[in-house]
Every structure is written in structure tokens, then in C-alpha cells.
N, C-alpha and C positions, 0 to 999 in steps of 0.2 A: 503494500500500500504506500509506503514512503517513496519507493522508486517511482511509482505511478504519479504521485503528487509532485515529486521533484521534476520529472520530465514534463509534466503538464504545466508547471509554473515557469521553468527555465527554457524549455524547448517546445512551445505549443504547436510548431509545425509538424512534430512527430506524433504518430499515433501508437499507443501501446495496447497490444492485444495478448491474450493467452491467460494461463492460470498463474497461481502464486509462484510455483516452482519454475515455470518456463514462460518467459515473456518474449514477445516479438515486437520489434520497433520498426515502423515503416513510415515513410513520408506520406502525408495525406495527398489525395488526388489533386486538389487545388494547388498544393505546393509543388507537386511534380509537374503540373502544367505550367506554373510560373517559371520553374527552373528550366524547363524545355524551351519556353519562349525566350527567356533571357539568354540562354546559350546560343540559340539560333540567331538572335539579333546581334549578339556580340561577334559571332562568326561572320555575319553579313557585313558588319562594319569593317572587320579586319580584311575581308576579301576585297572590299571596295578600296581600302587603303593600299593593298598590294597592287591592284589594277592601276591605281593612280601612279604608283612607283614605276610600273611598266610603261607608262605614257600612253595608255589606250583611253581615248577621250570619250567614246560613245558606247562603252561597255554597259550592258544591262545586268544588274545583279538584284534578284528578287527572290523572296521566299516562295516555295512551291510545296503545298501540303504541310504536314506537321514537322517533318524532319529533313526536308530536302531544300536545296538552294539551286536556282536556275541562273546560269551565267551565259550571256551572249557576248562574243568578242568579234565585232565586225572588223574586217581588214587585217586580222592577225596572220602573219606569214609563217610563224613558227609556233604552232599550237602546243607542241611538246614542251617547249621552254615555259610558255605561259601556264600550262597545266602543272608543271613541277613547282612553280613559284606560288600559284594561287592555292593549290591543295596541300602544300607542305605544312606540317605541324611541327615547328622547330622552336627550341628555346635554349637559353644558356643558363647555367648555374655555376657558382663559384664555391668550391669546397676546400676546407683545410685538409692537407695530406697528413694521414695518421700512420702510426706504426702498425705492422701486420697483426701484432698480438693485442692491440687495443680493443677494449670491450665495445667501444662506440664506432668501430671501423666497419665499413662495407667495401667490397671489392668491385671495381669497375675496370674495364679493359680500355687500353688506349688504341690508337690507330694501328699499331703493330701487334695487337692482341696480347699485349703484356699487361699483367694485373697492376692496378694502382689502388692503394688502400686510402680511402677518404672517410671523412666524418659522415654520419648518417644525416646530419642537419647541415644544409648549405649556409654559407655566409649570407648570401642573398640570391634571389632568382631573377629571371629575365623580365619580370613584371616591373622592375625598377629601372629598366633601360629605356631612355627617352630618345636616344639617337645613336646611330652606328654608321661609321664611314670606313670603307675599305681604302687603304693606302699602301704604299710601298715603303718598306723599312730598309734596314741595313742589308747590303749584299743582294738587293733586289727581292727580298722575301716579302710575301704578302702579310699584312697585318690589318686588324680592325680596331679603329679608335672607338671607344665606348664612352657614352655620356650617361650619367645616372641622375635620377631625380634627387630631391633634397634628402628624403629618407634613406634611399640607397647609398647616397654619398656619405651620410653619417655612419651607416653600418660598415661600409668599406673602410672609412677613415679609422674608426675605432678598432676594427679587426686588424688592419695592417699596422697600426701603431703598436699593438701589443704582440705582433708576430713578425717583427723585422728579422730577416735571416732565415725564416721558415718557408717551406714551399706551399704554394696554393695551386689547386688544379681547376681548370676550366672544363666543364662537362657540357657536351652538346647532346641534346635529347630530341628524338623524333618519333612520332607515332606512325604506325602502319597497321594494316590488317592482314591476318594470315589467310590461308585457304578456307578456313571455316568462317571467316568474316569477323573474327574477334580482334579487338584492338590490342596491339602490343607496343610497348615502349622500348626503344633501343637507345641506350646512353653510351656515349664514347667520350673518353678524355682526350681533348684535342691539344691540350698544352699543360705542362707543369712548370711553373716559374717560381723562382725564389723572390720573396718580397725584399726589395732593396731599400725602400724608404716608405714613409707613410703615404698612402694613396688617398685621393679625394674623389670627387664625382667625375673626374676624367682620367682615363688610363687606356692602355692598349693591350691587346692580346695577340699572340702569334700562334702558328700551327693550324690556321684555318684552311690550309691547302693552297691551291693555285690562286691566281688573281681572280679568275672567274668564280671560283668557289667562295672566296672571301667576299666578293661583291654580292653574291646571292645570299650569303649568311647575313651581311649587313642589311640587305633589303628586307629579309624576313624579320630581323630584330627591330628595324625602324617601323615596319607595318604592324608588328605585334604577333604574339603567339596565339594560335587558335585556342578557344576556350575548351573545345572538345575536338577529338580527331575527326577528320573528314576524309571520305574516299569518293572517288568518281564512280557512280553507278551506271551512267549512260553518257555517251559522247557522240555527237553528230557534227559532221562537217557539211554545211549547207552551201551548195554551189551557186554560182550566179544565175543559173537558169531558173531556180525557184523564185528569186526575187526580181527577175528580169522584167516581168509585166509591170510590177509596181514602179520600178526605176523608169521604164519607158513612159508610164503615165505621169510620173513626177516631172520628167523633163519635157513631156508634151505640155503640161500645165505651165511650166516655165517659158517654153517657146511661145505658147498662145498669149500669155500675159505680156511677154516682151514685145511680140509683134503688134498687139493692140496698143501698147503704150507708145511704141515708135511711130505708128500710124497717126495716133492722136496728136502727138507733139509736132509731127511734120505738117499736119493739116491746120492745126490751131495756131501755132506760133510761126509758121512759114519758115523763113531762113534761120531764125533763132532756134526753132524747133529742131532743125538738122544739127545745129551745134549741140543741143541737149542729147540728141540720139548718139552722136559720136562719143560724148562724155559718158553716156550710159553703157555703151558697149565697152569702153575703156574701163569702166567701173567693174564690170563682170570679169574682164580679163585679169585685172588686178586682184580681185577677190579669189579667183581660182588659183592665182599664183601664190597668194598668202596661205591658202589652205594647203597647197603642196609643200610649202616650206615648213609648216608646223609638224613636228614629229608626232606620229600616232593619230593624226587627224584623218578621218575618213568621211566621205560624203554619203550619208544615208538619207532616207526619206525626210526626217526632221531637218537635215541640213538643206535639202532641196526646198523645203518649205521656207526656210530662212532666206534662200536665194530669191524666191518669188516675192517675199516681203521686201527684200532689199531693192528690187526693181521699182516697186511703188514708192518707197521712201526716197530713193535716189532721184526720181523724177520730181518728187514733191519739192526738193531743193530748187530745181530749175524753175518750177512753176511759181514759187514764191518770188524768185528773182525777176522772172520775165513779167509778172504782173506788176511789180514795182516799176519796171522799166516802162511799161505801157502807161502807168499813171503819170510818170514824169514827162513822157512824150505828149500826153494829153494836156499837160500844163503848159506846153509850148517850149520845153527845153530842147536843146539840140540832141542829136543821137549820142554823141560822145558824152555829154553831160548826163543824159539819162542813164547811160551804161554805168558811169561812176557812181551816181547817187543810188541807182537801183541795187547794185551789188553791195554797197556800203550799208544801206538802210535795211536790207534783208538779212545781213550777216547775223545780227544779234538774235533775230527770231529763229533762224535756222540753227544756230549754235544751241540755243536754249532747248529747242525741240529734240535735237539729236542727243544732247547731254542727258536729258531726263530719260530718254529711251535707252541710252548706254547704261545708266544706273540699273534699269530693269534687267538688261542683259547680264551685267556683272552679278547681280543677285541671283538670277537663274543659274548661272554657271557655278556660283559658289555653293548654293544649297541644293542644287539639283544633281542628278546623276544620269548616266546613260544618254538616251535620246534628248533629254532636256538640255544637257550640256552641249550636245551637237547643234541644236537649234540656237542656243545662246551664243555659241562661238561664231556661227555663221552670221547671226544678226549683228554681233558686236563688230566683227571685221567689216561687214557691209556698211555699217554706220561710218567707220573711219574712211573707207574708200569713197563712199558717196559724198562725204564732206569735201574730200580732196578734189574729186572729179567735178562735182556740182559747182563749186566755188572757184577754185584755182584753175582747173583745166578748162572749164567753160569760158572763163574770162580770158585765158590765154588764147583760146581758139577765136573768140570774137575779135580780140586785138589783132591777131594774125591775119584774119580774113578781111575785116572791115576797117581796121585801124589805119591802113596805108592810104585809103582814099576817103578823105573827109567829106567829099561831095556826093558819095554814093548814098542813095536813099534806100531805106529798108522798110518793109511793111511788117507790122507786128499786130 
């Protein structure tokens, strides 16, 4: 009865069943559900962090069912590498090296399968690591620079201060599943180093292998360790034929919108409209060029939607300028004067409109993920290119074509 009362008061999430002699303690169903949801959400966040480290901008990571996570990686040329990084469950821990006959010692093998006796309790675990960078040390050997949080830095500082001249082992742990589907943990000692001085929240470890292995280890440590081990249960590679129809429809919508816009500008604004059309085509060429320069950027349907929106917003810049020019011409100003005043007076309105839209694009890219980031990226780059082509390029074209002959009349 006392045990039941103690567990009920101190650990209400556990349920006690059975008789007086034999008690069974289990988590309640609600607590199990909460634990499952928390674990999946944490793994979701860690996978998104790892995908960001890989530089994939339009990846889709979402929960599917109770225990599964669905990941879509558009434009990935090496799925094996991405799969190894995303699904890896790795962590580091730092242990004091003990004598073989010590009561608190456990044995772990190093990379050469030699036994190393360490303490049962680590100095600190990988949850205190906030940053890790792979660099090259003496004699070209790869090493990983580790940065700890405040709590981890204090633990390492206190331990190293009291154990100068003694060895400390770095253990690398990774989860995998056997043929029966059961999770198993493999721990390897990757380095044993003697503490030369008191360490703080920044130090380095060696023995991480090649430069590529050190970079992958640093990436996993930066993105975080999985809360629970994950394994790939299904993998599909979707070829371009499956999405060809959607891509064709997307570009058809872009071509239709672009053609209608070009025709309207040419008919409504006459010769100034042709200037706007040249600037609009230059805008799209610049936008495609910027997308090609950004590592990991791919053009999917949300990106195409951003292109279609960019077409309308780019022309809106010229519409504002040309309407101001028409107003100044109606007031009796000369063509050259109307051009100057029209561009200058419209600039503040155009800048304000594009700046507020840019804020929206930045927020979408910051808090969104997957397709939302792709749309925001295209929209943001389109705003920059449309400002340049709509204001500076258009004015340069007008000055080049009409500026040499001040007697030339133009209808607007």
C-alpha cells in the first residue's frame, strides 16, 4: 500500500496494477500517446535541421500516421548520401578512462576492436553540444571543434580541472536495426586523449576518421541526435514523367500570363509598353539565373507559382511609373521632364510596396518549410529583380532609345 501511495503521489503518470506481492508498473495510455507524439515531433525537427544543413530548400518533411515520417527531396542527385545523413542516429559522449579492475568500469571497443575501460557514467552527453565544425589539424589530420552550452561547459571545466594528466575517451554511438527489426546501439571509442589543461565550453576532438567522415559527424552533432532510432521502411524515386503534366501546366500558366501581360502593355502604353516588355523578359532571365546560382534551389510547382506572381508584380512597377508619366504629360510638361518626374515620384510608392511584400517573403521563408520556402524564395528574388529591371533598366532603355532625339514625339 505504501508503494502504491508513493508512486501515485510522486509519479502519477505511472499506473500500478497487481497484488500485494507482485506489482506491475506501466505508463498510462494518455502518457504513452504524449510520449509518442513528443518523440515524433522532436525527430521531425531534427530531420528538418539536417535537411537545412544539406542545403535542400524545398524538402517536405511531415508526419504520416502514428509512427512514420514522410520526406520528399526534390532535385537531390545523391539520395544515398542524403539518406545516410537524415536517418542517422548518432551522438557523442565523453567518459573518464578507468582501470580494468575498477568496480565502476565498463568495456567499450575502439576502432581497432581493442577494449577500452571507461566509467559507467559519462562526463557529459551530446545533448550539451550546440555547435560542431570539422577542420584540419596538425599533419593534415581531421578534427572536430566542439562548442558546449553553459551547463556542458561547466561540467567539462570542473571535470578537466580535477583530472589534469588523466585520459578521457570520446565515444561515438549509433542506433541501427537488426534483421528482426529490433533497435540496437553500437558504441565505438573514437579517441582517447590525455587532459593537458582545464577545458571550457570549446575544445577539439580527433580520431573522427577522414575529412568527409569528420564533416558528416559535425553535421549530425550540429543538427542534433534523434530522440528515438529511425529506419527507412519505404523508399521511392519519382521520375520526371510522373510530374511532367503538372510542370507543363505550370509553365503553360506562366506563358499564358506572360503573353497576356506583354500584349496588354504593348497595346496600352504603345512604345513605352515595349520598353516594359523588354524589362520584363530581362527580369525573368535574371530570376532564372539567380535560382541557378543558389545551391540546393530547385524549381517546383510552388516556385513556378512565384514566377507567375513575379510577372504581375514586375509589370505593376512599370504601370505605376508610366501612369505618373502620363499625368505629367497631361500637365503640359515636356517628354524629358515627364520621364524624370515620373520615375522620381513613383520610386517611393514602388519601394514601399515591394518592401512590405519582401517582409512577407522573409517571414514565409523563415517559419515555413518545404514548398512554402520554395515559393518565398522565388517571390523574394523576383521582388529584387523586378525593382532593378522596372526602375533602372527601364529608365536606361528609355534614355537609350529616346534620349538622343529630343524632338521625337511619343504617344502614351
